C-alpha positions in Angstrom: -23.5 -62.5 120.3 -20.1 -62.2 118.4 -19.3 -59.4 120.6 -21.2 -58.2 123.8 -22.4 -54.7 123.8 -23.8 -52.2 126.3 -26.2 -54.0 128.7 -24.6 -57.4 127.9 -22.5 -59.5 130.3 -20.0 -61.9 128.8 -19.4 -65.2 130.3 -16.5 -67.1 128.8 -16.8 -70.7 127.8 -13.7 -72.9 128.0 -13.6 -75.2 125.0 -15.9 -77.9 123.7 -16.4 -80.6 126.3 -15.2 -83.4 124.0 -17.3 -85.0 121.4 -17.0 -88.2 123.4 -20.6 -89.2 122.8 -19.7 -90.2 119.2 -16.9 -92.5 120.4 -19.1 -94.4 122.8 -18.4 -92.2 125.9 -21.2 -90.9 128.1 -21.1 -88.4 131.0 -22.4 -90.0 134.3 -23.2 -88.6 137.6 -20.6 -89.4 140.4 -21.3 -92.3 142.7 -21.0 -89.9 145.7 -22.1 -86.3 144.7 -20.5 -85.1 148.0 -17.1 -86.1 146.8 -15.7 -83.2 144.6 -14.4 -84.2 141.2 -10.6 -83.8 140.7 -9.3 -80.6 139.0 -7.6 -80.0 135.7 -6.5 -76.6 134.4 -10.1 -76.1 133.1 -11.8 -76.7 136.5 -13.6 -79.8 137.8 -13.4 -82.8 135.5 -16.4 -84.8 134.4 -17.0 -88.5 135.0 -17.2 -90.6 131.9 -18.0 -94.2 131.1 -17.4 -96.2 128.0 -20.6 -97.7 126.4 -20.6 -100.6 123.9 -24.1 -101.4 122.5 -25.7 -100.1 125.6 -23.5 -101.9 128.1 -21.4 -99.9 130.4 -17.9 -100.9 131.2 -17.4 -101.5 134.9 -14.6 -98.9 135.5 -15.5 -95.3 135.1 -13.0 -92.4 134.7 -12.5 -88.7 135.0 -11.4 -86.5 132.1 -11.3 -82.8 131.1 -14.6 -81.1 130.6 -13.3 -78.7 128.0 -10.9 -80.5 125.7 -11.7 -83.6 123.6 -8.1 -84.2 122.5 -5.6 -85.6 125.1 -2.9 -83.4 123.4 -4.7 -80.3 124.6 -5.5 -81.7 128.2 -4.1 -85.1 129.1 -5.9 -85.4 132.4 -7.1 -89.0 133.2 -7.9 -90.6 136.5 -10.0 -93.8 137.2 -12.9 -93.0 139.5 -11.6 -95.4 142.2 -8.0 -94.4 141.8 -6.0 -93.2 144.9 -3.3 -90.7 144.3 -0.3 -90.1 146.5 0.4 -86.7 148.1 3.3 -86.2 145.7 1.2 -86.7 142.6 -1.6 -84.4 143.9 1.0 -81.7 144.7 2.4 -81.9 141.2 -1.1 -81.8 139.7 -2.0 -78.6 141.7 1.3 -76.9 140.4 0.5 -77.9 136.9 -2.9 -76.4 137.1 -1.6 -73.1 138.5 1.1 -72.9 135.7 -1.7 -73.4 133.0 -3.8 -70.4 134.2 -3.8 -67.0 132.3 -0.7 -64.8 133.0 -3.0 -62.0 134.1 -5.7 -62.1 136.8 -9.1 -60.4 136.2 -8.1 -57.6 138.5 -4.8 -57.0 136.5 -6.9 -57.1 133.3 -9.2 -54.4 134.5 -6.3 -52.2 135.8 -4.7 -52.4 132.3 -8.0 -51.7 130.5 -8.6 -48.6 132.7 -5.0 -47.3 131.9 -5.6 -48.1 128.2 -8.8 -46.0 127.8 -7.1 -43.1 129.5 -4.4 -42.9 126.9 -4.8 -40.5 123.9 -6.0 -42.1 120.7 -2.5 -42.0 119.1 -1.2 -44.2 121.9 -3.8 -46.8 122.0 -2.2 -49.9 120.2 -3.3 -53.5 119.9 -0.8 -56.1 119.0 -2.4 -58.4 116.4 0.2 -61.2 116.8 -0.2 -61.5 120.6 -3.9 -60.4 120.7 -3.2 -58.1 123.4 -3.9 -54.4 124.2 -0.6 -52.5 124.7 0.4 -49.9 127.3 3.4 -47.7 126.5 5.6 -49.8 128.6 4.9 -52.8 126.4 5.8 -51.2 123.1 9.4 -52.3 123.1 8.6 -56.0 123.5 6.3 -55.8 120.4 8.3 -53.5 118.1 8.7 -56.2 115.5 5.0 -57.4 115.7 2.2 -56.3 113.6 0.5 -53.6 115.7 -2.7 -51.8 115.2 -2.8 -48.2 116.1 -5.5 -45.6 117.0 -7.8 -48.1 118.7 -11.2 -46.3 119.2 -13.7 -46.8 122.0 -16.1 -48.3 119.3 -13.5 -50.9 118.5 -13.1 -51.7 122.2 -16.8 -52.3 122.5 -16.6 -54.9 119.7 -13.6 -57.1 120.5 -14.5 -59.6 117.8 -13.4 -57.1 115.3 -9.9 -57.0 116.9 -9.4 -60.6 118.0 -8.5 -63.3 115.5 -10.9 -66.2 116.0 -9.3 -69.4 117.4 -9.4 -72.4 115.1 -8.7 -75.4 117.2 -11.9 -77.4 116.7 -11.2 -79.7 119.7 -10.7 -77.1 122.3 -12.0 -73.5 121.8 -12.7 -72.8 118.1 -14.7 -69.5 117.7 -17.1 -69.0 114.9 -18.6 -65.5 114.6 -22.2 -64.8 113.6 -22.6 -63.3 110.1 -23.6 -59.7 110.3 -27.1 -60.6 109.1 -27.6 -63.1 111.9 -26.1 -60.9 114.5 -28.3 -57.9 113.5 -31.3 -60.2 113.5 -30.6 -61.3 117.1 -30.0 -57.8 118.3 -33.1 -56.4 116.8 -35.1 -59.4 118.1 -33.9 -58.9 121.7 -34.8 -55.2 121.4 -38.4 -55.9 120.1 -38.9 -58.4 122.8 -38.1 -55.8 125.4 -35.0 -57.3 127.0 -32.6 -54.9 128.5 -29.8 -57.2 129.8 -28.2 -60.2 128.0 -26.2 -62.9 129.7 -23.8 -64.2 127.0 -22.6 -67.7 127.8 -19.7 -68.4 125.5 -17.7 -65.3 124.6 -14.0 -66.4 125.0 -11.0 -64.3 125.4 -12.7 -61.0 126.2 -11.3 -60.7 129.6 -9.1 -57.7 128.7 -12.0 -55.7 127.4 -14.4 -55.7 130.3 -14.9 -54.5 133.9 -15.2 -57.0 136.6 -18.9 -56.4 137.0 -19.6 -57.4 133.3 -17.4 -60.4 132.6 -16.6 -63.8 134.3 -14.0 -66.3 133.2 -16.2 -69.4 133.1 -16.5 -73.0 131.9 -20.0 -73.7 130.7 -19.4 -77.5 130.9 -19.0 -77.8 134.6 -20.4 -74.5 135.9 -16.9 -73.4 137.1 -16.0 -69.8 137.9 -12.3 -69.5 137.6 -12.2 -66.5 139.9 -14.1 -68.2 142.6 -17.0 -66.8 144.7 -16.3 -63.3 143.7 -17.1 -64.1 140.1 -20.0 -66.3 141.1 -21.5 -63.4 143.0 -21.1 -61.0 140.0 -23.0 -63.5 137.8 -25.8 -63.9 140.5 -26.1 -60.1 140.9 -26.5 -59.6 137.1 -29.2 -62.5 136.9 -31.1 -61.1 139.8 -31.0 -57.4 139.1 -34.6 -55.9 139.1 -35.8 -59.3 140.4 -34.8 -61.0 137.3 -36.9 -59.0 135.0 -35.8 -57.9 131.5 -32.9 -60.4 131.2 -32.4 -63.2 128.7 -29.5 -65.8 128.5 -28.1 -66.3 125.0 -25.7 -69.2 124.5 -23.8 -70.4 121.4 -21.9 -73.5 122.7 -19.3 -75.4 120.6 -21.2 -77.9 118.5 -18.9 -80.7 119.7 -20.0 -80.3 123.2 -22.2 -82.8 124.9 -25.8 -81.7 125.5 -26.1 -83.3 128.9 -23.3 -81.2 130.8 -24.5 -78.1 129.0 -28.0 -78.7 130.2 -26.9 -79.4 133.8 -25.0 -76.1 133.8 -27.9 -74.0 132.3 -30.2 -75.5 135.0 -27.8 -74.2 137.6 -28.0 -70.7 136.1 -31.6 -70.9 135.9 -31.9 -71.9 139.7 -29.7 -68.8 140.4 -32.1 -66.6 138.6 -35.2 -68.2 140.3 -33.8 -67.3 143.8 -35.5 -63.9 143.6 -38.8 -65.1 142.1 -41.8 -65.1 144.3 -44.1 -68.0 144.9 -46.6 -66.4 142.6 -44.1 -66.4 139.8 -42.8 -69.9 140.4 -44.1 -70.9 136.9 -41.9 -68.3 135.1 -38.8 -69.4 133.3 -35.6 -67.5 132.6 -35.8 -66.8 128.8 -33.1 -68.5 126.8 -31.8 -68.6 123.3 -29.7 -71.7 122.8 -28.1 -71.7 119.4 -27.2 -75.3 118.2 -27.7 -77.5 115.2 -31.2 -78.8 114.5 -30.2 -82.5 114.8 -29.8 -82.0 118.6 -33.5 -81.0 118.9 -34.6 -84.3 120.7 -31.8 -84.2 123.2 -32.3 -80.5 124.0 -36.0 -81.0 124.4 -35.5 -84.0 126.7 -33.8 -81.7 129.2 -36.0 -78.6 128.5 -39.5 -79.7 127.4 -40.6 -76.1 127.1 -38.1 -75.3 124.4 -39.1 -75.0 120.8 -36.8 -74.8 117.8 -37.2 -71.8 115.5 -36.9 -72.1 111.7 -34.4 -69.2 111.6 -31.1 -70.4 110.1 -28.1 -68.9 111.8 -25.1 -68.2 109.7 -21.4 -67.7 110.7 -18.8 -65.5 108.9 -15.8 -67.9 109.4 -17.1 -71.3 109.3 -16.5 -73.4 106.2 -19.9 -75.1 106.3 -22.3 -73.1 108.3 -22.4 -70.0 106.0 -23.9 -69.1 102.7 -21.6 -69.1 99.6 -19.6 -71.4 97.6 -17.8 -73.2 100.3 -20.8 -73.4 102.7 -24.1 -75.3 102.7 -27.2 -74.1 100.8 -29.1 -74.3 104.2 -27.4 -73.8 107.6 -28.3 -76.4 110.1 -27.8 -74.0 113.0 -31.1 -72.9 114.8 -32.3 -71.1 117.8 -33.9 -73.2 120.6 -36.0 -71.0 123.0 -38.7 -71.2 125.8 -40.2 -68.0 124.4 -43.5 -68.8 122.6 -42.7 -69.0 118.9 -45.8 -66.8 118.0 -44.0 -63.9 119.6 -40.9 -64.2 117.4 -41.1 -62.6 113.9 -38.7 -63.9 111.4 -37.7 -61.5 108.4 -39.9 -62.1 105.3 -37.2 -60.6 103.2 -35.0 -63.6 104.1 -37.5 -66.2 103.1 -39.8 -66.7 106.1 -43.5 -66.8 106.3 -46.2 -66.9 109.0 -48.1 -70.2 109.1 -51.6 -69.3 110.6 -52.3 -73.0 111.4 -48.9 -73.5 113.4 -49.1 -69.9 114.7 -45.3 -69.4 114.0 -42.9 -68.2 111.4 -41.4 -70.9 109.1 -39.2 -71.0 106.1 -40.9 -70.6 102.7 -40.4 -74.2 101.7 -41.6 -75.6 105.1 -45.0 -76.6 104.0 -47.8 -77.4 106.5 -48.6 -81.1 106.5 -52.3 -81.8 107.0 -51.6 -85.4 108.2 -49.0 -84.2 110.8 -50.9 -81.0 111.5 -47.7 -79.0 111.6 -44.9 -77.5 109.4 -42.6 -80.4 109.7 -39.4 -79.5 108.0 -36.4 -79.2 110.1 -33.7 -78.3 107.5 -35.5 -75.6 105.5 -36.6 -77.9 102.5 -40.0 -79.4 101.8 -40.4 -82.7 103.6 -42.6 -85.5 102.4 -45.2 -87.4 104.5 -44.6 -91.2 104.7 -47.9 -92.9 105.5 -46.1 -96.1 106.6 -43.9 -94.2 109.2 -46.8 -91.9 109.9 -44.6 -88.8 109.8 -42.8 -86.4 107.4 -39.2 -87.3 106.4 -36.5 -85.6 104.3 -37.2 -85.5 100.7 -34.1 -87.6 99.9 -35.3 -90.6 102.1 -37.1 -93.6 101.0 -39.1 -96.2 102.9 -37.0 -99.3 103.6 -39.2 -102.5 103.9 -36.4 -104.3 105.7 -35.7 -101.6 108.4 -39.4 -100.7 108.3 -38.7 -97.0 108.4 -37.4 -94.3 106.2 -33.8 -93.7 105.5 -31.2 -92.6 102.9 -31.3 -94.9 99.8 -27.8 -96.3 100.3 -28.2 -97.0 104.1 -26.9 -100.2 105.7 -30.0 -102.2 106.9 -27.7 -104.2 109.3 -25.9 -101.0 110.6 -26.4 -99.4 114.0 -29.5 -97.5 114.4 -30.3 -94.3 116.2 -32.2 -94.2 119.4 -32.0 -96.3 122.6 -29.8 -99.3 122.8 -31.9 -100.6 125.9 -35.5 -100.6 124.6 -35.0 -99.7 120.9 -37.2 -96.7 120.8 -35.9 -93.9 118.5 -37.1 -90.8 120.5 -34.4 -91.0 123.2 -31.0 -92.2 124.2 -30.1 -95.0 126.6 -29.0 -92.3 129.3 -32.7 -91.1 129.6 -34.4 -94.4 129.0 -37.1 -95.2 131.6 -35.8 -98.8 131.6 -32.3 -98.0 132.4 -32.5 -99.1 136.0 -33.7 -102.6 134.9 -30.9 -102.7 132.4 -28.3 -101.8 134.9 -29.5 -104.4 137.4 -29.4 -107.1 134.6 -26.0 -106.0 133.4 -24.8 -106.1 137.1 -26.2 -109.6 137.6 -24.5 -110.7 134.4 -21.3 -109.2 135.7 -21.5 -110.9 139.0 -22.2 -114.2 137.2 -19.2 -113.8 134.9 -17.2 -112.9 138.0 -18.3 -116.1 139.8 -17.5 -118.1 136.8 -14.1 -116.5 136.5 -13.3 -117.1 140.1 -14.4 -120.8 139.8 -12.1 -121.2 136.8 -9.2 -119.7 138.7 -9.9 -122.0 141.6 -10.0 -125.1 139.4 -6.9 -123.9 137.7 -5.0 -123.5 141.0 -6.3 -126.8 142.2 -5.2 -128.5 139.0 -1.7 -126.8 139.2 -1.5 -128.0 142.8 -2.4 -131.6 142.0 0.0 -131.5 139.0 2.8 -130.4 141.3 2.0 -133.2 143.7 2.0 -135.8 141.0 5.3 -134.5 139.6 6.9 -134.6 143.1 5.7 -138.3 143.6 7.1 -139.3 140.1 10.4 -137.6 140.9 10.7 -139.6 144.1 9.8 -142.8 142.5 12.6 -142.2 139.8 15.1 -141.4 142.6 14.2 -144.6 144.5 14.5 -146.6 141.2 17.9 -145.1 140.5 19.0 -145.9 143.9 17.8 -149.6 143.6 19.5 -150.0 140.2 22.7 -148.4 141.4 22.8 -150.7 144.4 
């Protein structure tokens, strides 16, 4: 939610885990899971590999899980790199310097003092984005300060805080009131009493220790250690895990795979209190993300379905209605709750399809050939009998590519899907033939290495022979000079 409310726990997400997938980078599992990843200011780093046309480079590296710009976090370390004690000590000191100035305990103590103040003394510095105690007033006398901060305002921090706007680290886009109210009403209708919000940055100063954790959603890292982990565990397992749902709105530049790995760990934490008879149950989840990530999300969570509801944001240039935004928002809700249980508002342009048994947008017409309402972006899609599926209305069937695409596409350009087997329904990282491909690439690599070593040996041998010949020629010249001189 834009702001957690009563019965909500806020879990802060640090940044956007880099959009490295678009630049040919993929997250990989470490060679030895028992060896912990090196730490940067944002917690454990992730292991990446550069991929070109489906082929991995031989050397992998660690980089920040939260920042996709080296200017924001310049951590870099080769997987096989060994660091000296001095460098490790310097890194630890740097990580400590980059932590927030106040601990969670100090934030809680300041908050308790703040709410005890009379209304006229409750002030908030809009420049520093900080709740002020009377001892702080002098340091902020020349800043823009908001007075008479009410308890209602404290319960909705999003109305006090300015959203961050650095898209490569921790940009914050707030749900439009329409979308926020829909989500709140829906959660209440479905009977949920508690909500674990994953992705509510900078709310640390507004919540008690039992309702907020400073957390990195891209590496499952709790910045306050085991204490914060147990707070989250207790919240998930309260009432044996009944009546709780996880709502997450990750940065759209974040890679799906590390997010999915983290969410699985939260799900496992919730499952710890489930009985054997309830082993089939799943932690209810709302994952809010653009519709074009549907195949990736469903690869990791096959029980998830994408709702037709379009989520809007107030402060995003594209993902909102109006002159500067799109006519159709691409942001959707992915959930493991059966779609027939979720009622979308008819006054906002949704209808119930009796054949699909779910609510869809008005223009999303049921296709008798696909036997479903096939549109993903809110428009009416057309069925292509050659592709045997529905496609966007602006696409045409290309006889060269043998599939539908935009009219001005490049037939020779890179295609979506898997580099290994060529199928379009998955990426190389989840290809069933990836093991065979890796063995082949490894064999080719060894062959190239043997060839390179052979060339080096021949070059060394040639240099040695050339050196011997030159020495002999020099000696012959010296003897000739001696003979002529005599």
